[in-house]
N, C-alpha and C positions, 0 to 999 in steps of 0.2 A: 611435439613431444617435449616434455620438460627437460631442459639441458642438464640439470643435476642428475636426473634419472639416467639420461643418456651417458654422461661421463661415469656414473657409478657402474653402469653395465660394462663399459669399456674397461674400467679398472678391475672389476671382478674377472672379466675374460682374460686380462693380462696376467693377473695373479694365478689363475687356474692354468694358463699356458706355461707360466714360469715353473710351477710345481711339476707339470708334465715333462717339460724339458729337463728339469733337474733330476727327475727319476730316471730318465733315459741316460743321462750322463753318468749317473751312479752305476747303472747296469753295465755301461760300456767301459768303466774304469777297471782295468785289469790289475790283479794283485801283483806286487813285486816279488821277486824271489825271496827277499828277506822276510816279507810278510808270510809267505808260505812256510818258510823254515820255522818261523816263530810259532805258527799254528801247530806244526808237527812236534816241536819241542815241548809246547804246553801239554800236549796229549801224553808224551812219553814221561814228562815230569810227574804226572799223576801216579805213576807206578814206581819210579826209581830215579835217582839222580843221573844226570847225563855227564859223560866225560868229554865228549866232543860232538861237533855237528858240522855239516857242510851242505852247500847247495851250489850247483852250477849256475852262473849268471846268464849263460847263453841258452836260449831255447833250442830244443832238438825236435825234429819232426818225428812223429810216431804214426804208424799205420798198423792197425790190427783188424783184419778182415776188411770191412767196408769203412771203418771209422778212421778218419785222419784228423790229427790235431797236433799242436805243439806242446811239448812237455818240458819240465825241469826235472833233473835227477838230483837227488840229495841223499844224505846219510846221517845216521845217529850212532854214536858209540856209547855204551854203558856197561857197567858190571852187573852180571847176573850170577849168583852163587859163587862169587869170588873170581869169575872168569870174565875177561873183556869180550863183549859180544857186539857185533856190528850189524846194523840194519840199513838197507837202502830203500828209498821210496821214489815214487814216480808221481808227479803232480801235473795236472792240466794247467798250462800256462795262461789260458784264457779265463778260467773260473777259479783256480786255486784248489779245486777238488783233488783229493788224494786218490789216485787211481790204483795204486798198489804199494804195499809195504812187505818186504821180505827179509828174512834173517839170512845172513851170509855164513 
C-alpha cells in the first residue's frame, strides 16, 4: 500500500476522532452558576429592568417523584407597576435548564 495514502488515512482518522472527543467534552461541560444566572437575567431583561439578582453557588439535591438531580436556586427582583416583585427560579445544575420560575 502507498505510504502517503496510509498516513493520510491515519491523519483523517485522528482528525475525526478529535472532533468526536471534542463534542463529548462539550456535552460534559456543565454550566457555572453565573452562566445560568446570566441566562435568566437576559430573559427577564427582555421585559423590564432588573433591580437585583442572586444564585446559590452550592448545588442542592432535588427529588421529584422518580427524578433525582442537582439544582441551583436563584432569584430576580424587579419593579412591576411601581411595586418591587421577587421571583425565584430552579435550574438543573448539570444542563443549566430552568426547571421552574415562580413569583413570591
